[in-house]
Residue frames relative to the residue before (quaternion, step in Angstrom):
aa qw qx qy qz dx dy dz
M 1.0000 0.0000 0.0000 0.0000 0.00 0.00 0.00
G 0.5938 -0.5824 0.3725 0.4117 3.58 1.22 0.05
L 0.5362 -0.6387 0.4660 0.2955 3.53 -1.35 0.10
A 0.3424 -0.7011 0.5881 0.2130 3.53 -1.08 0.81
F 0.7992 0.0524 0.0122 0.5986 3.56 0.94 -0.97
E 0.0598 -0.7182 0.6871 0.0927 3.50 -1.33 0.53
I 0.1169 -0.7817 0.6118 0.0295 3.56 -0.64 1.17
K 0.0286 -0.8476 0.5276 -0.0480 3.57 -0.39 1.23
S 0.8537 -0.2330 0.1157 0.4512 3.53 -0.50 1.33
I 0.2692 0.7859 -0.5203 0.1979 3.59 0.89 0.88
S 0.0475 -0.7462 0.6630 0.0356 3.51 -1.25 0.66
F 0.0369 -0.8021 0.5959 -0.0152 3.54 -1.05 0.79
R 0.0326 -0.8008 0.5980 0.0066 3.54 -1.07 0.77
Y 0.2912 -0.6687 0.6489 0.2166 3.50 -1.36 0.47
E 0.8115 -0.0947 0.0015 0.5766 3.58 -0.49 1.23
D 0.8145 -0.2380 0.1692 0.5013 3.63 -0.58 -1.05
S 0.6265 0.5505 -0.3313 0.4413 3.59 1.26 0.04
W 0.2975 -0.7569 0.5588 0.1621 3.57 -0.63 1.15
V 0.2284 -0.7969 0.5523 0.0878 3.57 -0.66 1.17
L 0.7746 0.1070 -0.0487 0.6214 3.57 1.11 -0.75
K 0.1011 -0.8252 0.5555 -0.0140 3.55 -0.86 1.02
D 0.8553 -0.1618 0.0731 0.4868 3.55 -0.60 1.25
I 0.2029 0.7995 -0.5265 0.2059 3.57 0.76 1.13
S 0.0762 0.7828 -0.6136 0.0703 3.58 -0.89 0.98
F 0.3064 0.7138 -0.6015 0.1867 3.56 -0.98 0.90
E 0.3357 -0.7181 0.5714 0.2124 3.55 -1.34 0.17
V 0.1846 -0.7356 0.6378 0.1347 3.53 -1.26 0.52
H 0.2904 -0.7739 0.5421 0.1517 3.55 -0.64 1.13
K 0.5727 -0.5826 0.4463 0.3653 3.56 -1.14 0.61
A 0.8275 0.1676 -0.1817 0.5042 3.56 -1.09 0.89
E 0.4752 0.6523 -0.4459 0.3871 3.59 1.21 0.50
F 0.2660 -0.7020 0.6316 0.1937 3.55 -1.29 0.48
L 0.0096 -0.8267 0.5589 -0.0635 3.55 -0.23 1.33
G 0.1798 -0.7822 0.5897 0.0895 3.55 -0.91 0.95
I 0.1737 -0.7504 0.6296 0.1013 3.56 -1.07 0.83
I 0.0191 0.8138 -0.5760 0.0751 3.56 -0.52 1.20
G 0.3000 0.7433 -0.5668 0.1904 3.54 -1.31 0.27
P 0.6554 -0.5243 0.3655 0.4026 3.60 -1.22 0.35
N 0.6710 -0.4452 0.3901 0.4464 3.56 -1.33 0.14
G 0.8217 0.2600 -0.1855 0.4721 3.55 -1.04 0.78
S 0.4998 0.6784 -0.4196 0.3376 3.59 1.23 0.19
G 0.6241 -0.5866 0.3252 0.4009 3.60 1.27 -0.08
K 0.3477 0.7837 -0.4662 0.2181 3.60 1.26 0.15
T 0.7078 0.4503 -0.2702 0.4724 3.60 0.77 -1.02
S 0.6233 0.5326 -0.3401 0.4606 3.60 1.01 -0.74
L 0.6338 0.5297 -0.3290 0.4577 3.58 1.00 -0.79
L 0.6498 0.5129 -0.3162 0.4634 3.58 0.95 -0.86
K 0.6604 0.5045 -0.3075 0.4635 3.60 0.99 -0.81
L 0.6161 0.5300 -0.3424 0.4715 3.58 1.09 -0.61
M 0.6686 0.5079 -0.2965 0.4551 3.58 1.04 -0.78
D 0.7101 0.3857 -0.2520 0.5324 3.60 1.27 -0.26
K 0.4706 -0.7094 0.4022 0.3369 3.58 1.35 0.21
I 0.3362 0.6965 -0.5452 0.3234 3.58 1.10 0.65
L 0.7423 0.1699 -0.1068 0.6393 3.53 1.22 -0.68
L 0.2673 -0.7442 0.5885 0.1685 3.57 -1.26 0.44
P 0.4411 -0.7041 0.4806 0.2805 3.61 -0.85 0.87
Q 0.4557 -0.6645 0.5138 0.2946 3.56 -1.13 0.63
K 0.7763 0.1352 -0.0786 0.6106 3.57 1.22 -0.54
G 0.7812 0.3501 -0.2529 0.4507 3.55 -1.19 0.57
S 0.3373 -0.7402 0.5562 0.1703 3.54 -1.37 0.03
I 0.2034 -0.7319 0.6370 0.1310 3.52 -1.32 0.53
Y 0.1346 -0.7978 0.5858 0.0468 3.55 -0.83 1.03
L 0.1485 -0.7601 0.6302 0.0560 3.54 -0.97 1.00
D 0.8181 -0.0975 0.0051 0.5668 3.58 -0.48 1.22
G 0.7349 -0.4555 0.2245 0.4495 3.55 0.98 0.89
I 0.6535 0.4777 -0.3096 0.4988 3.60 1.28 -0.01
D 0.5197 -0.6370 0.4669 0.3256 3.57 -0.92 0.90
L 0.5039 -0.6973 0.4250 0.2814 3.56 -0.69 1.14
K 0.6330 0.5547 -0.3416 0.4183 3.59 1.02 -0.71
D 0.6806 0.4759 -0.2824 0.4802 3.60 1.25 -0.39
I 0.6213 0.5174 -0.3423 0.4786 3.61 1.28 0.06
N 0.3974 -0.7244 0.5008 0.2578 3.61 -0.80 0.92
Q 0.6707 -0.5534 0.3269 0.3702 3.55 -1.21 0.60
R 0.6160 0.5489 -0.3548 0.4397 3.60 1.04 -0.66
D 0.6778 0.4769 -0.2927 0.4770 3.59 0.93 -0.86
I 0.6025 0.5382 -0.3548 0.4705 3.57 1.11 -0.64
A 0.6729 0.5066 -0.2934 0.4523 3.60 0.94 -0.89
R 0.6332 0.5096 -0.3386 0.4741 3.59 1.20 -0.35
K 0.7082 0.4212 -0.2508 0.5081 3.56 1.25 -0.36
I 0.7967 0.2531 -0.0908 0.5413 3.56 1.07 -0.81
G 0.1366 -0.7554 0.6361 0.0777 3.54 -0.93 0.98
V 0.1766 -0.8093 0.5575 0.0557 3.58 -0.85 1.00
V 0.0979 -0.7540 0.6472 0.0546 3.55 -1.05 0.88
A 0.2269 -0.8025 0.5428 0.0992 3.57 -0.36 1.28
Q 0.7003 -0.4637 0.3266 0.4336 3.58 -1.30 0.18
S 0.7792 -0.1646 0.1260 0.5915 3.59 0.94 -0.84
E 0.0725 -0.7732 0.6290 0.0354 3.55 -1.20 0.62
P 0.1434 -0.8609 0.4824 0.0750 3.59 0.46 1.24
F 0.5892 0.5950 -0.3809 0.3921 3.62 1.10 -0.52
L 0.6108 0.5709 -0.3505 0.4219 3.62 1.22 -0.30
S 0.4731 0.7305 -0.4182 0.2599 3.59 1.23 -0.33
S 0.7013 0.4662 -0.2739 0.4645 3.61 1.12 -0.55
F 0.6035 0.5412 -0.3600 0.4618 3.59 1.29 0.14
S 0.5142 -0.6041 0.4970 0.3517 3.56 -1.22 0.41
V 0.6562 -0.5073 0.3831 0.4065 3.55 -1.25 0.44
F 0.6595 0.5199 -0.3163 0.4413 3.57 0.87 -0.94
D 0.6756 0.5012 -0.3003 0.4496 3.58 0.90 -0.91
V 0.6321 0.5250 -0.3362 0.4603 3.58 1.03 -0.74
V 0.6760 0.4772 -0.3012 0.4739 3.58 0.87 -0.90
L 0.6170 0.5560 -0.3358 0.4442 3.58 1.07 -0.72
M 0.5524 0.6100 -0.3890 0.4140 3.59 1.17 -0.53
G 0.5839 0.6077 -0.3608 0.3994 3.56 1.16 -0.53
R 0.6331 0.5410 -0.3320 0.4430 3.60 1.22 -0.32
S 0.4438 0.7431 -0.4314 0.2543 3.62 1.23 -0.24
P 0.6249 0.5448 -0.3827 0.4078 3.69 0.93 -0.56
Y 0.7022 0.4648 -0.2586 0.4733 3.58 1.21 -0.40
L 0.6618 0.5041 -0.2943 0.4705 3.58 1.29 -0.08
S 0.4229 -0.6670 0.5455 0.2806 3.54 -1.10 0.70
R 0.7743 -0.4152 0.2117 0.4281 3.56 -1.28 0.31
F 0.8127 0.2157 -0.1034 0.5313 3.61 0.84 -0.89
Q 0.4548 0.6982 -0.4399 0.3349 3.58 1.23 0.36
F 0.3032 -0.7369 0.5768 0.1797 3.57 -1.07 0.78
E 0.5967 -0.5630 0.4321 0.3745 3.54 -1.24 0.47
G 0.2340 -0.7771 0.5715 0.1215 3.56 -1.14 0.71
R 0.7808 -0.3374 0.2375 0.4691 3.55 -1.32 -0.12
H 0.6378 0.5373 -0.3316 0.4410 3.58 0.95 -0.85
D 0.6483 0.5171 -0.3166 0.4606 3.59 0.96 -0.84
F 0.6639 0.4996 -0.3065 0.4644 3.58 0.93 -0.86
E 0.6243 0.5343 -0.3407 0.4568 3.60 1.03 -0.70
I 0.6556 0.5030 -0.3075 0.4719 3.57 0.98 -0.83
V 0.6284 0.5256 -0.3302 0.4688 3.59 1.02 -0.77
H 0.6599 0.4962 -0.3122 0.4699 3.60 0.90 -0.85
D 0.6262 0.5240 -0.3366 0.4690 3.60 1.04 -0.71
A 0.6578 0.5090 -0.3070 0.4627 3.59 0.97 -0.86
L 0.6336 0.5183 -0.3206 0.4766 3.58 1.03 -0.79
R 0.6639 0.5057 -0.3049 0.4588 3.57 0.95 -0.86
L 0.6608 0.5251 -0.3103 0.4374 3.59 0.89 -0.93
T 0.7483 0.3771 -0.2006 0.5075 3.58 1.04 -0.77
E 0.4063 -0.7399 0.4423 0.3031 3.57 1.35 0.11
T 0.4805 0.6391 -0.4549 0.3920 3.54 0.96 0.94
D 0.3668 0.7637 -0.4717 0.2443 3.59 1.25 0.14
Q 0.6559 0.5071 -0.3169 0.4607 3.59 1.09 -0.63
L 0.6701 0.4922 -0.2849 0.4771 3.58 1.30 -0.26
S 0.3808 0.8053 -0.4272 0.1547 3.58 1.28 -0.25
K 0.7325 0.4199 -0.2436 0.4773 3.62 1.04 -0.67
R 0.5691 0.6130 -0.3804 0.3945 3.58 1.24 -0.18
M 0.5111 -0.6222 0.4934 0.3288 3.55 -1.24 0.48
V 0.5568 -0.6397 0.4150 0.3295 3.56 -0.92 0.91
G 0.6493 0.5508 -0.3173 0.4175 3.59 1.01 -0.78
N 0.6801 0.4780 -0.2864 0.4764 3.59 1.24 -0.34
L 0.5597 0.6176 -0.3806 0.4006 3.59 1.27 0.06
S 0.5590 -0.5619 0.4795 0.3766 3.55 -1.29 0.30
G 0.6899 -0.4831 0.3378 0.4203 3.56 -1.27 0.28
G 0.6627 0.5076 -0.3025 0.4600 3.56 0.96 -0.86
E 0.6468 0.5108 -0.3143 0.4710 3.57 1.01 -0.79
Q 0.6392 0.5279 -0.3265 0.4540 3.58 0.98 -0.81
Q 0.6504 0.5114 -0.3254 0.4579 3.58 0.95 -0.80
R 0.6361 0.5189 -0.3301 0.4659 3.58 1.01 -0.75
V 0.6285 0.5281 -0.3323 0.4644 3.58 1.05 -0.74
L 0.6586 0.4997 -0.3120 0.4682 3.60 0.95 -0.83
I 0.6302 0.5038 -0.3309 0.4894 3.58 1.08 -0.67
A 0.6236 0.5337 -0.3354 0.4624 3.60 1.04 -0.77
R 0.6349 0.5204 -0.3337 0.4633 3.60 0.97 -0.81
A 0.6501 0.5066 -0.3158 0.4701 3.57 0.97 -0.84
L 0.6569 0.5096 -0.3137 0.4587 3.60 0.98 -0.80
A 0.6018 0.5685 -0.3549 0.4345 3.59 1.12 -0.61
Q 0.5854 0.5573 -0.3686 0.4591 3.58 1.24 -0.25
E 0.3203 -0.7601 0.4883 0.2850 3.59 1.32 -0.23
P 0.1910 0.8349 -0.4989 0.1326 3.58 0.88 0.91
E 0.4286 -0.6379 0.5654 0.2995 3.50 -1.36 0.26
I 0.7760 0.2407 -0.0857 0.5766 3.55 1.25 -0.60
L 0.1453 -0.7470 0.6403 0.1040 3.55 -1.14 0.75
L 0.1068 -0.7509 0.6493 0.0568 3.56 -0.99 0.94
L 0.0030 -0.8223 0.5667 -0.0520 3.58 -0.63 1.11
D 0.2121 -0.7823 0.5790 0.0886 3.55 -0.90 1.02
E 0.8173 -0.2529 0.1073 0.5065 3.55 -0.28 1.34
P 0.0403 0.8580 -0.5111 0.0306 3.63 0.68 1.01
T 0.7224 0.4190 -0.2590 0.4852 3.61 1.18 -0.30
S 0.3874 0.7239 -0.4980 0.2792 3.61 1.19 0.17
H 0.8341 0.1779 -0.1796 0.4902 3.56 -1.08 0.86
L 0.5604 0.5758 -0.4132 0.4285 3.62 1.19 0.33
D 0.4975 -0.6243 0.4981 0.3384 3.56 -1.17 0.54
L 0.7455 -0.4508 0.2612 0.4157 3.55 -1.31 0.34
K 0.6427 0.5355 -0.3273 0.4394 3.59 0.93 -0.89
H 0.7202 0.4374 -0.2598 0.4717 3.58 0.85 -0.95
Q 0.5678 0.5639 -0.3857 0.4592 3.60 1.16 -0.48
V 0.6626 0.4948 -0.2995 0.4758 3.56 0.87 -0.97
G 0.6493 0.5436 -0.3156 0.4282 3.57 0.95 -0.90
I 0.6694 0.4906 -0.3014 0.4695 3.59 0.95 -0.87
F 0.6605 0.4980 -0.3160 0.4647 3.59 0.91 -0.87
E 0.6590 0.5020 -0.3135 0.4642 3.59 0.95 -0.82
L 0.6221 0.5303 -0.3380 0.4664 3.59 1.04 -0.73
L 0.6778 0.4896 -0.2980 0.4606 3.59 0.86 -0.93
K 0.6451 0.5067 -0.3225 0.4723 3.58 1.00 -0.78
H 0.6283 0.5315 -0.3297 0.4627 3.59 1.02 -0.78
L 0.6658 0.4923 -0.3003 0.4734 3.60 0.90 -0.90
N 0.6413 0.5352 -0.3090 0.4548 3.55 1.03 -0.83
Q 0.7446 0.4263 -0.2302 0.4591 3.57 0.87 -0.94
T 0.7518 0.4068 -0.2266 0.4668 3.59 0.92 -0.85
S 0.7716 0.3164 -0.1716 0.5245 3.60 1.01 -0.79
K 0.3740 -0.7592 0.4550 0.2770 3.58 1.35 -0.05
I 0.3024 0.7400 -0.5319 0.2792 3.56 1.06 0.79
T 0.3987 -0.6860 0.5551 0.2495 3.56 -0.95 0.89
V 0.1089 -0.8015 0.5873 0.0276 3.58 -0.80 1.04
V 0.0108 -0.7541 0.6566 -0.0129 3.56 -0.91 1.03
M 0.0233 0.8431 -0.5276 0.1014 3.54 -0.42 1.25
V 0.2878 -0.7040 0.6244 0.1778 3.53 -1.03 0.90
S 0.0863 0.8010 -0.5864 0.0842 3.58 -0.86 0.95
H 0.3475 -0.7084 0.5738 0.2195 3.53 -1.20 0.65
D 0.6349 0.5371 -0.3306 0.4462 3.58 1.22 -0.31
I 0.2977 -0.7951 0.5046 0.1563 3.56 -0.16 1.30
N 0.6843 0.5093 -0.3040 0.4242 3.58 0.89 -0.88
F 0.6458 0.4818 -0.3285 0.4929 3.60 0.99 -0.71
A 0.6350 0.5241 -0.3311 0.4609 3.59 0.97 -0.82
S 0.6352 0.5326 -0.3164 0.4613 3.56 1.02 -0.81
Q 0.6982 0.4970 -0.2670 0.4408 3.56 0.95 -0.92
F 0.8133 0.3290 -0.1375 0.4598 3.59 0.87 -0.95
C 0.6881 0.5051 -0.2956 0.4290 3.63 1.07 -0.57
D 0.4827 -0.6469 0.5105 0.2967 3.55 -1.17 0.66
R 0.7909 -0.0004 0.0339 0.6110 3.56 1.01 -0.87
L 0.2475 -0.7649 0.5807 0.1282 3.53 -1.29 0.46
I 0.1666 -0.7037 0.6767 0.1379 3.51 -1.31 0.59
L 0.1235 -0.7960 0.5914 0.0386 3.59 -0.69 1.10
L 0.1438 -0.8103 0.5666 0.0412 3.57 -0.66 1.17
K 0.0343 0.7535 -0.6565 -0.0073 3.52 -1.24 0.60
E 0.8513 -0.0882 0.0174 0.5169 3.55 -0.74 1.14
G 0.7571 -0.4392 0.2074 0.4369 3.54 0.89 1.00
R 0.6901 0.4132 -0.2840 0.5219 3.58 1.25 0.13
I 0.5175 -0.6149 0.4869 0.3421 3.56 -1.22 0.43
A 0.1829 -0.7972 0.5712 0.0696 3.54 -0.67 1.17
G 0.7947 -0.0713 0.0427 0.6012 3.57 1.25 -0.27
Q 0.0891 0.7770 -0.6224 0.0325 3.56 -1.13 0.62
G 0.4552 0.6518 -0.5081 0.3314 3.54 -1.09 0.78
R 0.7422 -0.3278 0.2888 0.5081 3.54 -1.24 -0.42
P 0.6692 -0.5120 0.3331 0.4231 3.62 -1.11 0.53
Q 0.6462 0.5340 -0.3236 0.4388 3.60 0.99 -0.79
E 0.6802 0.4863 -0.2838 0.4693 3.58 1.17 -0.56
V 0.7239 0.4376 -0.2305 0.4810 3.56 1.12 -0.68
I 0.7489 0.3777 -0.2077 0.5034 3.57 0.92 -0.90
T 0.2491 0.7192 -0.5997 0.2471 3.51 0.01 1.39
E 0.6452 -0.5283 0.3659 0.4132 3.58 -1.16 0.46
E 0.6561 0.5274 -0.3208 0.4342 3.58 0.90 -0.89
I 0.7033 0.4646 -0.2769 0.4613 3.59 0.82 -0.97
I 0.6861 0.4840 -0.2980 0.4542 3.60 0.82 -0.95
R 0.6379 0.5138 -0.3339 0.4665 3.60 0.96 -0.77
S 0.6660 0.5159 -0.3018 0.4462 3.57 0.94 -0.88
V 0.7199 0.4549 -0.2544 0.4584 3.59 0.90 -0.93
Y 0.7849 0.3400 -0.1667 0.4906 3.58 0.82 -1.00
E 0.3054 -0.7979 0.4734 0.2142 3.59 1.32 -0.16
V 0.5933 0.4876 -0.3929 0.5059 3.53 0.91 1.03
P 0.4893 -0.6598 0.4681 0.3259 3.62 -0.98 0.73
V 0.0043 -0.8041 0.5932 -0.0396 3.56 -0.93 0.92
L 0.2829 -0.6729 0.6453 0.2253 3.47 -1.40 0.32
V 0.0899 -0.7712 0.6279 0.0540 3.58 -0.90 0.92
D 0.0938 0.7728 -0.6216 0.0876 3.54 -0.73 1.12
Q 0.5826 -0.5812 0.4333 0.3675 3.59 -1.25 -0.28
N 0.4472 -0.6539 0.5391 0.2862 3.55 -0.95 0.92
P 0.4127 -0.7549 0.4433 0.2515 3.63 -0.54 1.08
Y 0.6852 0.4770 -0.2873 0.4694 3.60 1.18 -0.42
T 0.7856 0.3166 -0.1653 0.5052 3.60 0.88 -0.91
R 0.3273 -0.7671 0.4807 0.2708 3.59 1.28 -0.37
T 0.5190 0.6102 -0.4250 0.4216 3.56 1.18 0.58
P 0.6318 -0.5373 0.3777 0.4116 3.62 -1.14 0.43
R 0.1155 -0.7809 0.6129 0.0344 3.54 -1.08 0.82
V 0.2215 -0.7931 0.5609 0.0862 3.56 -0.87 1.04
T 0.0140 -0.7741 0.6328 -0.0082 3.55 -0.94 0.97
P 0.2309 -0.7712 0.5744 0.1484 3.62 -0.51 1.10
Y 0.0871 -0.7819 0.6112 0.0872 3.55 -1.20 0.42
S 0.7400 -0.4758 0.2566 0.4002 3.53 -1.28 0.51
L 0.5260 -0.6360 0.4757 0.3041 3.54 -1.06 0.84
N 0.7219 0.4440 -0.2345 0.4762 3.57 1.12 -0.66
R 0.7245 0.3850 -0.2344 0.5215 3.57 1.24 0.07
D 0.0505 0.8421 -0.5325 0.0696 3.56 0.87 0.98
S 0.6034 0.5961 -0.3577 0.3907 3.55 1.10 -0.65
Q 0.5151 0.6436 -0.4207 0.3788 3.60 1.22 -0.36
A 0.6156 0.5820 -0.3556 0.3947 3.57 1.01 -0.78
D 0.6277 0.5565 -0.3398 0.4252 3.57 1.10 -0.66
N 0.6998 0.4690 -0.2655 0.4688 3.57 1.21 -0.49
I 0.5816 0.5785 -0.3724 0.4341 3.58 1.30 -0.04
T 0.0599 -0.8067 0.5879 0.0045 3.56 -0.75 1.00
C-alpha cells in the first residue's frame, strides 16, 4: 500500500544533549506501529518530529514521499491527527466543542463551521462512542472518556494518520483495553495508519503490527512483535530480568518481569 512515513537517519538534540541518534525506519500505510522503550529513550520527541512540532538537526522525514520540512502545518494537520498525553486546558470546553476544533485545518481565519463540518464531528463522536457525551464538559469526564474525546477530535481532522502519545497512561485496565480496541478497529476498518507511543509492552505486542524499540535515543530493535520482544532484547534494553512466553489467547509475545533479587525463580519456570 505504499509508505506513509520514511524516517531517514534523523538525529535531534535539546541544546547540547542528543535525544535521538541516527534513527531510520519506515511506516507503511494502514499499519499499526508501536513505539516502545524506557523513560527518556526519545519516544515523545520522535512523535513530535513526525508532526513537525520539532525539526531534526540531521536527516529527513518524508510524509507520502514529500520532505516534511516542505509541507506547511495546515496541510500536515489535514493528513495527521495527534493525540497528546494530556491537554488540561480543554477541561472547560464541552465535548462537542472540543471535537469541533478538529475542523480548524479546513477553515479560513474568519470562516465558521458549516453543515459538512458538523456531520463529520457527529461521525467522529459516533465512531468513538462519545456521542452521548457531546453536551458534557470535558473536565467532568473519566480518563477513558477524555481519551476517546481526544481521539474523536483527531478523527474530525479526517486524517490518514494518527499519532498518539501514551493514550492509555493513567487508565484502568478496562479503559486501556477499550482504547486499544478502538484504535485497532479504526486501523482495520478505516485503514488509518496508527503510530502509537506506549509503555505497555504486552498491549503493544497484542495490538501492533510492528514495533520500534528505543534505548537512549537509538533503535534497539524493530520488526514484528515476535522479532522485537525476546528475553535477550528486553533484558538488555530495560535492564531487568524478564520471562518472555506466548499469550495463550492472542499467540503474541508476553513479558513478565521478576524480582532482581530472585533470579533463581526463572530456573523453576517451565
